[in-house]
C-alpha positions in Angstrom: 77.8 10.7 67.0 77.5 8.9 63.7 80.4 8.9 61.3 78.2 10.3 58.5 77.3 13.3 60.7 81.0 13.9 61.6 82.2 13.7 58.0 79.4 16.0 56.7 80.1 18.6 59.4 83.8 18.6 58.6 83.1 18.9 54.9 80.6 21.6 55.4 82.9 23.6 57.7 85.9 23.1 55.4 83.8 24.2 52.3 82.6 27.4 54.0 86.1 28.2 55.3 87.5 27.7 51.7 84.8 30.1 50.4 86.2 32.9 52.5 89.2 33.6 50.3 86.9 33.5 47.3 84.8 36.2 48.9 87.9 38.3 49.7 89.0 38.1 46.1 85.5 39.0 45.0 85.5 42.1 47.3 88.9 43.1 46.0 87.8 42.7 42.4 84.7 44.8 43.1 86.8 47.6 44.6 89.2 47.4 41.6 86.2 47.4 39.2 87.1 44.2 37.5 84.5 42.5 35.4 85.3 39.0 36.7 84.1 39.9 40.2 80.7 38.5 39.3 82.2 35.1 38.4 84.1 34.9 41.7 81.0 36.0 43.6 79.0 33.2 42.0 81.7 30.7 42.8 81.6 31.9 46.4 77.8 31.5 46.5 78.1 28.0 45.2 80.7 27.1 47.8 78.6 28.6 50.6 75.6 26.6 49.3 77.6 23.4 49.2 78.9 24.0 52.8 75.4 24.7 54.0 74.1 21.5 52.4 76.8 19.4 54.1 76.0 21.0 57.5 72.3 20.3 56.9 73.1 16.7 56.1 75.1 16.5 59.4 72.2 17.9 61.3 69.7 15.5 59.7 72.0 12.5 60.5 72.1 13.6 64.1 68.3 14.0 64.2 67.8 10.5 62.7 70.1 9.1 65.3 68.1 10.7 68.1 64.9 9.4 66.6 66.3 5.9 66.4 67.2 6.1 70.1 63.8 7.4 71.0 62.1 4.6 69.0 64.3 2.0 70.8 63.5 3.4 74.2 59.8 3.4 73.4 60.1 -0.3 72.3 61.9 -1.0 75.6 59.1 0.5 77.5 56.6 -1.6 75.6 58.6 -4.8 76.3 58.8 -3.9 80.0 55.0 -3.3 80.2 54.4 -6.6 78.5 56.8 -8.4 80.8 55.0 -6.9 83.8 51.7 -8.1 82.4 53.2 -11.6 81.8 54.6 -11.8 85.3 58.2 -11.3 84.3 58.7 -13.2 81.1 58.5 -12.4 77.4 59.1 -14.3 74.2 59.6 -13.0 70.7 56.1 -14.4 69.8 54.6 -12.3 72.6 56.1 -9.2 71.0 55.0 -10.2 67.6 51.4 -10.5 68.9 51.5 -6.9 70.1 52.7 -5.6 66.7 56.5 -5.9 66.7 58.3 -7.3 63.6 60.1 -10.6 64.3 63.6 -9.3 63.6 63.0 -6.1 65.6 61.5 -8.0 68.6 64.5 -10.4 68.7 67.0 -7.5 68.4 65.3 -5.5 71.2 65.2 -8.5 73.5 68.8 -9.4 72.8 70.0 -5.8 73.3 68.1 -5.7 76.6 69.8 -9.0 77.7 73.2 -7.6 76.8 72.5 -4.5 78.8 71.5 -6.7 81.8 67.9 -5.6 81.9 66.7 -9.2 81.4 68.0 -12.7 81.4 67.6 -15.5 78.8 65.8 -18.2 80.7 67.9 -21.3 79.6 65.7 -23.8 81.4 62.5 -22.6 79.8 64.2 -22.4 76.4 65.5 -26.0 76.7 62.2 -27.5 77.7 59.9 -25.7 75.3 62.4 -24.8 72.5 61.2 -21.2 72.6 63.7 -18.5 73.8 62.2 -17.0 76.9 63.5 -13.7 78.4 62.9 -13.2 82.1 62.9 -9.9 83.9 63.7 -10.8 87.5 62.6 -7.5 88.9 59.1 -7.9 87.4 58.5 -11.4 88.7 56.0 -11.2 91.5 57.4 -12.1 94.9 57.1 -15.8 95.7 56.8 -16.9 92.1 60.5 -17.3 91.4 60.5 -20.8 92.9 57.2 -21.7 91.3 58.6 -20.9 87.9 61.7 -23.0 88.3 59.6 -26.0 89.4 57.1 -25.7 86.6 59.7 -25.4 83.9 
């Protein structure tokens, strides 16, 4: 979970818990018929509102994190589909041609390489100067040797 979400949840919970004594004082002031009970009641409402706002911020941060993960997985699926279409290799330029932004395309491919989903094809990169990412499981059978010879 993101640090922002954790901090907001802690602040929200702490603010709501701190409002409980204010509500208790307000209740006691109402029972005693004190005029200032309205002021403490309003202070309690403000504290509850602030606590609820912090908890909402925590919730929205968690939802944003989930949406970012979903977007990344969708991009991964698109990369894999393109790799399958290209017989197991993809470049950043290939992804740009299908609508990815340059920085996003490079970040997704690098992250996939770090996760072990694909390999950076050093031979192809050295010969052409373009970083090529290969997906060994998507290379059609019998073409592994052909690729190494052609590059």
